[in-house]
C-alpha positions as CSV (number, residue, x, y, z in Angstrom):
1,M,8.8,-5.6,17.7
2,P,8.7,-3.4,14.6
3,L,5.6,-3.8,12.4
4,I,7.9,-4.2,9.3
5,E,11.6,-5.0,9.4
6,L,13.9,-5.4,6.4
7,D,17.3,-6.8,7.1
8,N,20.0,-6.3,4.5
9,V,17.5,-6.8,1.6
10,S,18.7,-6.9,-2.0
11,K,16.9,-7.7,-5.2
12,T,18.6,-8.5,-8.5
13,Y,16.9,-9.1,-11.8
14,N,18.7,-11.4,-14.2
15,T,16.2,-11.0,-17.1
16,T,18.6,-8.9,-19.2
17,A,22.1,-9.5,-20.5
18,V,23.4,-7.4,-17.6
19,P,21.9,-8.2,-14.2
20,I,20.0,-5.2,-12.6
21,Q,20.3,-4.7,-8.9
22,A,17.1,-2.8,-8.1
23,V,17.4,-2.8,-4.3
24,K,20.8,-2.9,-2.6
25,N,21.4,-3.9,1.0
26,V,18.4,-2.1,2.5
27,S,17.8,-2.4,6.3
28,L,14.7,-0.6,7.5
29,K,12.3,-0.7,10.4
30,I,8.7,0.6,10.2
31,E,6.6,1.0,13.4
32,K,2.8,0.9,13.8
33,Q,0.9,4.0,12.7
34,E,3.7,5.5,10.6
35,F,2.9,7.6,7.6
36,T,6.0,6.9,5.5
37,A,7.0,7.9,2.0
38,I,9.6,6.0,0.1
39,V,10.9,8.5,-2.5
40,G,13.5,8.8,-5.2
41,P,13.9,9.4,-8.9
42,S,12.5,7.0,-11.5
43,G,14.4,3.8,-11.4
44,S,15.6,4.3,-7.9
45,G,14.0,1.0,-6.7
46,K,11.1,2.4,-4.7
47,T,8.3,0.3,-6.3
48,T,10.5,-2.8,-6.1
49,L,11.1,-2.1,-2.4
50,L,7.3,-1.7,-1.8
51,N,6.7,-5.0,-3.7
52,L,9.3,-6.7,-1.4
53,I,7.6,-5.3,1.7
54,G,4.2,-6.5,0.4
55,G,5.4,-10.0,-0.6
56,L,4.7,-9.4,-4.3
57,D,8.3,-10.1,-5.0
58,K,11.0,-12.1,-3.1
59,P,14.4,-10.7,-2.2
60,T,17.6,-12.1,-3.7
61,N,19.2,-11.7,-0.3
62,G,18.1,-10.7,3.2
63,S,14.8,-11.0,5.0
64,V,11.4,-9.2,5.2
65,L,9.6,-9.6,8.5
66,V,6.0,-8.5,9.1
67,E,5.2,-8.7,12.8
68,G,8.0,-11.2,13.2
69,T,7.0,-13.5,10.3
70,D,9.7,-13.7,7.5
71,I,7.4,-13.5,4.5
72,S,10.3,-14.0,2.1
73,T,10.5,-17.7,3.2
74,L,6.7,-18.5,3.0
75,K,5.5,-20.9,0.3
76,P,3.2,-19.5,-2.4
77,D,-0.1,-20.5,-0.8
78,A,0.9,-19.4,2.6
79,L,2.2,-16.1,1.3
80,I,-1.1,-15.4,-0.6
81,D,-3.0,-16.2,2.6
82,F,-0.7,-13.9,4.7
83,R,-1.1,-11.0,2.3
84,L,-4.9,-11.5,2.3
85,H,-5.1,-11.1,6.0
86,H,-2.3,-8.7,6.9
87,I,-1.5,-6.3,4.0
88,G,-3.7,-3.8,2.1
89,F,-2.7,-2.6,-1.3
90,V,-3.6,0.6,-3.2
91,F,-2.3,0.4,-6.8
92,Q,-1.7,3.3,-9.2
93,A,-4.2,1.8,-11.7
94,Y,-6.9,1.3,-9.0
95,N,-7.5,-2.3,-10.2
96,L,-11.3,-2.1,-9.5
97,V,-13.6,-4.8,-11.0
98,P,-15.5,-2.9,-13.7
99,V,-18.8,-4.8,-13.4
100,F,-18.9,-4.5,-9.6
101,S,-20.4,-1.5,-7.7
102,A,-18.3,0.4,-5.3
103,R,-19.7,-1.6,-2.4
104,E,-19.0,-4.9,-4.2
105,N,-15.5,-3.9,-5.0
106,V,-14.8,-3.2,-1.3
107,E,-16.6,-6.4,-0.3
108,F,-14.5,-8.6,-2.7
109,I,-11.5,-9.0,-0.4
110,M,-13.8,-9.9,2.5
111,L,-15.5,-12.5,0.3
112,L,-12.1,-14.1,-0.2
113,Q,-11.6,-14.0,3.6
114,K,-15.0,-15.9,3.9
115,I,-16.5,-13.1,6.0
116,P,-20.3,-13.5,6.3
117,K,-22.4,-11.5,3.8
118,A,-24.1,-9.2,6.4
119,E,-20.7,-8.3,8.0
120,R,-19.2,-7.7,4.5
121,E,-22.0,-5.3,3.5
122,K,-22.0,-3.4,6.8
123,R,-18.2,-3.0,6.8
124,A,-18.1,-1.9,3.1
125,I,-20.8,0.7,3.6
126,E,-19.0,2.1,6.7
127,L,-15.7,2.3,4.9
128,L,-17.2,4.0,1.8
129,E,-18.9,6.5,4.2
130,A,-15.5,7.0,5.9
131,V,-13.9,7.9,2.5
132,G,-16.7,10.2,1.6
133,L,-18.5,8.0,-0.8
134,G,-21.6,7.0,1.2
135,D,-23.8,8.3,-1.7
136,R,-21.9,6.3,-4.4
137,I,-22.1,2.8,-3.0
138,D,-24.0,1.4,-5.9
139,S,-22.0,3.2,-8.6
140,R,-19.7,1.2,-10.9
141,P,-16.1,2.4,-11.6
142,S,-17.1,3.9,-15.0
143,Q,-19.6,6.1,-13.2
144,L,-16.9,7.5,-10.8
145,S,-14.2,10.1,-11.3
146,G,-10.5,9.1,-10.9
147,G,-10.4,10.5,-7.4
148,E,-13.5,8.6,-6.4
149,Q,-12.2,5.3,-7.9
150,Q,-9.0,5.8,-5.8
151,R,-11.1,6.3,-2.7
152,V,-12.9,3.0,-3.4
153,A,-9.4,1.4,-3.7
154,V,-8.4,2.8,-0.3
155,A,-11.7,1.5,1.2
156,R,-11.0,-1.9,-0.3
157,A,-7.5,-1.9,1.1
158,L,-8.8,-1.2,4.6
159,A,-11.7,-3.8,4.3
160,S,-9.5,-6.7,5.3
161,R,-8.4,-4.9,8.4
162,P,-4.7,-5.3,7.5
163,N,-1.7,-4.5,9.6
164,F,-0.7,-1.8,7.1
165,V,-1.5,-0.4,3.7
166,L,1.0,-0.1,0.8
167,A,0.3,2.6,-1.7
168,D,2.2,2.7,-5.0
169,E,2.1,6.2,-6.5
170,P,-1.4,6.7,-5.2
171,T,-1.7,10.2,-6.6
172,A,-0.1,9.6,-10.0
173,N,-3.3,9.8,-12.0
174,L,-4.9,12.5,-9.9
175,S,-4.9,16.3,-10.1
176,H,-7.2,18.3,-7.9
177,A,-8.5,15.1,-6.1
178,A,-5.0,14.3,-4.8
179,E,-5.2,16.7,-1.9
180,S,-8.5,15.4,-0.5
181,L,-7.3,11.8,-1.0
182,L,-4.2,12.5,1.0
183,D,-6.1,14.4,3.7
184,M,-8.4,11.4,4.0
185,M,-5.5,8.9,4.3
186,N,-4.0,11.1,7.0
187,R,-7.3,11.1,9.0
188,L,-7.4,7.3,8.7
189,N,-3.8,7.1,9.9
190,R,-4.5,9.3,12.9
191,N,-8.0,8.2,13.8
192,Y,-7.8,4.5,13.0
193,E,-4.0,4.0,13.7
194,M,-3.6,2.7,10.2
195,T,0.0,2.4,9.0
196,F,0.6,3.7,5.5
197,V,3.7,3.2,3.4
198,F,3.9,5.0,0.0
199,S,6.2,4.9,-2.9
200,T,6.1,8.3,-4.6
201,H,7.8,11.2,-6.2
202,D,4.8,13.5,-5.6
203,P,5.7,16.5,-3.4
204,R,2.1,16.6,-2.1
205,V,2.6,13.1,-0.6
206,I,6.1,13.9,0.7
207,K,4.8,17.1,2.4
208,R,2.2,15.1,4.4
209,S,4.4,12.2,5.3
210,R,6.0,12.1,8.8
211,R,8.9,10.0,7.6
212,V,10.7,10.2,4.3
213,V,13.1,7.4,3.1
214,T,15.1,8.4,0.1
215,L,16.5,5.8,-2.4
216,E,19.1,6.3,-5.0
217,D,20.2,3.4,-7.2
218,G,18.4,1.0,-4.9
219,A,20.1,2.1,-1.7
220,V,18.8,4.2,1.2
221,V,20.7,7.5,1.2
222,S,18.5,9.4,3.6
223,D,15.9,8.6,6.3
224,V,14.3,11.6,7.9
225,T,11.4,11.9,10.4
226,T,9.5,15.1,9.9
227,A,6.8,17.0,11.8
228,A,4.2,16.7,9.0
């Protein structure tokens, strides 16, 4: 069974005078431990596709299965709970809580999962050490560089022990820190068998990805497995 399976998925937005079909009839299977980039020009539908995979948006047509569960049919409360326990997110804007320390930001999702305090603290520290921030666990986001904040966001995404991590343009706000962030994600992918799916137009991400799915006008036009 694929980890993720999209079957003839489409998404149309009717918020404008002319409906916009952001994703068109996409069928896609993603297996465990893939390191996959969804690429394409601006407006190609890659962020919409990532949101559909993550249950942040519902398809107009088709189904989105995560380990056999069709998340597009789940009711809102069930979908929130499913995302909490199965899917990790890394957003372009980091979305860290400003008044929390790095450790508290990583712990937050585990708090929602009702994981005991001692286990939360232990796992958060281990993850921050794994992403190279063992000496910054008490620092708040304002005291961290952009690259360090993104590393906290990655640690937070892994804290819930999800089935996979979705990263939307994870290097968009980074310059020199992008290379080390991507190397770290690659190590987590290989050493912890963590599945990563990116939406990106960054050649640095594409170069490291072992599968590249290209969208144009919402449709898949290429799906290439590489030796990265």
